[in-house]
Backbone as a chain_set.jsonl record, in Angstrom:
{"seq": "DREIEVLRLVAKGATNAEIAATLFIAEGTVRNHLTNILGKLGVSDRTQAAVKAKELGLV", "coords": {"N": [[-11.07, 4.903, -31.408], [-7.739, 3.692, -30.605], [-7.599, 3.073, -27.85], [-10.251, 2.505, -27.199], [-10.63, 0.24, -28.774], [-8.835, -1.5, -27.493], [-10.051, -1.561, -24.973], [-12.514, -2.786, -25.589], [-11.639, -5.354, -26.258], [-10.501, -6.112, -23.829], [-12.823, -6.211, -22.309], [-13.938, -8.444, -23.415], [-12.409, -10.356, -22.331], [-9.828, -10.816, -23.206], [-6.298, -11.44, -23.122], [-3.295, -9.454, -22.525], [-1.373, -10.242, -24.406], [-2.971, -11.46, -26.362], [-4.507, -9.268, -27.163], [-2.495, -7.625, -28.203], [-1.638, -9.197, -30.388], [-3.993, -9.284, -31.905], [-4.408, -6.585, -32.571], [-2.075, -5.961, -33.794], [0.079, -4.725, -32.413], [2.645, -3.916, -29.977], [3.039, -5.671, -26.828], [3.778, -3.962, -24.78], [2.727, -1.563, -25.666], [0.031, -2.138, -25.46], [-0.138, -2.328, -22.668], [0.45, 0.356, -22.038], [-1.785, 1.651, -23.184], [-3.765, 0.482, -21.575], [-3.094, 1.523, -19.053], [-3.671, 4.234, -19.501], [-6.428, 4.007, -20.026], [-7.421, 2.983, -17.57], [-6.887, 5.16, -15.902], [-8.469, 7.19, -17.1], [-11.032, 6.145, -16.758], [-11.135, 6.021, -14.068], [-10.623, 3.778, -12.493], [-9.113, 0.794, -10.986], [-8.299, -1.671, -11.993], [-8.352, -4.104, -14.726], [-10.723, -5.573, -14.779], [-12.574, -3.959, -13.421], [-12.493, -1.87, -15.228], [-13.692, -3.023, -17.481], [-16.291, -3.479, -16.517], [-17.097, -0.845, -15.92], [-16.934, 0.302, -18.468], [-18.966, -1.084, -19.781], [-21.154, -0.164, -18.301], [-21.122, 2.498, -19.077], [-21.72, 2.275, -21.697], [-19.725, 1.935, -23.58], [-18.761, -0.371, -24.625]], "CA": [[-9.625, 5.023, -31.317], [-7.067, 2.469, -30.152], [-7.945, 2.753, -26.467], [-11.574, 1.869, -27.225], [-10.421, -1.117, -29.297], [-8.223, -2.268, -26.406], [-11.074, -1.726, -23.941], [-13.477, -3.794, -26.058], [-11.006, -6.668, -26.141], [-10.4, -6.386, -22.392], [-14.169, -6.587, -21.868], [-14.186, -9.808, -23.901], [-11.562, -11.262, -21.565], [-8.556, -11.066, -23.884], [-5.057, -11.12, -22.409], [-2.482, -8.442, -23.206], [-0.749, -10.869, -25.575], [-4.021, -11.633, -27.376], [-4.841, -7.933, -27.663], [-1.362, -7.205, -29.029], [-1.676, -9.952, -31.642], [-5.189, -8.886, -32.652], [-4.276, -5.205, -33.056], [-0.745, -5.817, -34.405], [0.875, -3.777, -31.637], [3.462, -4.567, -28.949], [2.394, -5.815, -25.518], [4.053, -2.735, -24.034], [1.753, -0.568, -26.126], [-1.237, -2.533, -24.832], [-0.046, -1.91, -21.262], [0.332, 1.818, -22.004], [-3.194, 1.973, -23.42], [-4.524, 0.088, -20.381], [-2.819, 2.513, -18.008], [-4.463, 5.415, -19.855], [-7.843, 3.654, -19.875], [-7.724, 2.9, -16.139], [-6.9, 6.525, -15.39], [-9.62, 7.92, -17.639], [-12.263, 5.602, -16.18], [-11.055, 6.146, -12.617], [-10.668, 2.438, -11.89], [-7.763, 0.328, -10.671], [-7.901, -2.896, -12.685], [-9.012, -4.339, -16.016], [-12.093, -6.045, -14.548], [-13.365, -2.76, -13.139], [-12.569, -1.114, -16.48], [-14.688, -3.679, -18.329], [-17.609, -3.216, -15.929], [-17.383, 0.586, -16.095], [-17.147, 0.524, -19.897], [-20.309, -1.587, -20.094], [-22.099, 0.772, -17.682], [-21.107, 3.74, -19.858], [-22.094, 1.98, -23.075], [-18.558, 2.035, -24.462], [-18.544, -1.685, -25.252]], "C": [[-9.039, 3.768, -30.684], [-7.452, 2.086, -28.728], [-9.306, 2.071, -26.39], [-11.449, 0.438, -27.743], [-9.828, -2.016, -28.214], [-9.269, -2.56, -25.33], [-12.106, -2.781, -24.339], [-12.907, -5.2, -25.926], [-10.82, -7.073, -24.68], [-11.754, -6.874, -21.878], [-14.543, -7.997, -22.319], [-13.304, -10.835, -23.197], [-10.22, -11.577, -22.198], [-7.371, -10.683, -22.995], [-4.312, -10.025, -23.172], [-1.855, -9.006, -24.477], [-1.765, -11.049, -26.702], [-4.411, -10.298, -27.999], [-3.744, -7.45, -28.605], [-1.394, -7.895, -30.385], [-2.847, -9.519, -32.517], [-5.012, -7.523, -33.308], [-2.928, -4.929, -33.725], [0.075, -4.714, -33.749], [1.664, -4.562, -30.589], [2.683, -4.669, -27.636], [2.618, -4.581, -24.651], [3.084, -1.626, -24.401], [0.385, -0.865, -25.529], [-1.239, -2.079, -23.377], [-0.174, -0.39, -21.127], [-1.113, 2.25, -22.2], [-4.031, 1.64, -22.185], [-4.315, 1.065, -19.229], [-3.64, 3.771, -18.251], [-5.95, 5.174, -19.62], [-8.237, 3.634, -18.4], [-7.813, 4.294, -15.528], [-8.12, 7.303, -15.84], [-10.935, 7.446, -17.029], [-12.284, 5.701, -14.656], [-11.19, 4.817, -11.892], [-9.243, 1.924, -11.712], [-7.359, -0.985, -11.328], [-8.768, -3.135, -13.919], [-10.443, -4.842, -15.85], [-13.015, -4.867, -14.275], [-13.53, -1.921, -14.399], [-13.64, -1.699, -17.395], [-16.098, -3.397, -17.828], [-18.018, -1.771, -16.177], [-17.687, 0.896, -17.559], [-18.534, 0.051, -20.315], [-21.37, -0.656, -19.53], [-22.23, 2.046, -18.509], [-21.492, 3.528, -21.319], [-20.949, 2.084, -24.066], [-18.265, 0.731, -25.18], [-19.858, -2.429, -25.361]], "O": [[-9.781, 2.877, -30.271], [-7.615, 0.904, -28.428], [-9.491, 1.151, -25.593], [-12.087, -0.472, -27.215], [-10.263, -3.154, -28.038], [-9.356, -3.684, -24.835], [-12.523, -3.582, -23.503], [-13.612, -6.128, -25.53], [-10.965, -8.246, -24.336], [-11.825, -7.831, -21.108], [-15.361, -8.663, -21.685], [-13.431, -12.037, -23.433], [-9.541, -12.511, -21.772], [-7.439, -9.727, -22.222], [-4.649, -9.707, -24.312], [-1.811, -8.331, -25.505], [-1.447, -10.814, -27.868], [-4.62, -10.204, -29.208], [-4.032, -6.926, -29.682], [-1.198, -7.252, -31.417], [-2.704, -9.4, -33.734], [-5.411, -7.321, -34.455], [-2.665, -3.811, -34.168], [0.682, -3.883, -34.424], [1.382, -5.735, -30.344], [1.789, -3.867, -27.365], [1.743, -4.199, -23.874], [2.669, -0.843, -23.545], [-0.338, 0.051, -25.138], [-2.223, -1.511, -22.902], [-0.832, 0.098, -20.207], [-1.613, 3.11, -21.476], [-4.901, 2.417, -21.792], [-5.26, 1.393, -18.511], [-4.237, 4.317, -17.323], [-6.648, 6.033, -19.08], [-9.262, 4.199, -18.02], [-8.709, 4.573, -14.731], [-8.741, 8.003, -15.039], [-11.846, 8.244, -16.808], [-13.322, 5.49, -14.028], [-11.791, 4.736, -10.821], [-8.288, 2.522, -12.208], [-6.198, -1.384, -11.236], [-9.777, -2.463, -14.129], [-11.292, -4.566, -16.698], [-14.11, -4.786, -14.832], [-14.587, -1.328, -14.618], [-14.406, -0.96, -18.013], [-16.996, -3.108, -18.619], [-19.144, -1.499, -16.593], [-18.599, 1.669, -17.853], [-19.203, 0.708, -21.112], [-22.372, -0.382, -20.19], [-23.32, 2.606, -18.629], [-21.58, 4.485, -22.088], [-21.172, 2.298, -25.257], [-17.602, 0.72, -26.217], [-19.89, -3.554, -25.86]]}, "num_chains": 1, "name": "protein.A"}
């Protein structure tokens, strides 16, 4: 789903603008997805999200 796609790009170090351009969505939508991702993973920033996603085998 879209949140996983966003998470994979975050793990690769992409900025919100790069993610938006890659997925053809608005930066605001990227921020919304990131907020949801952070909450679901129980982390507070995108770096922690990337680490947690790798630990869980999501990326």
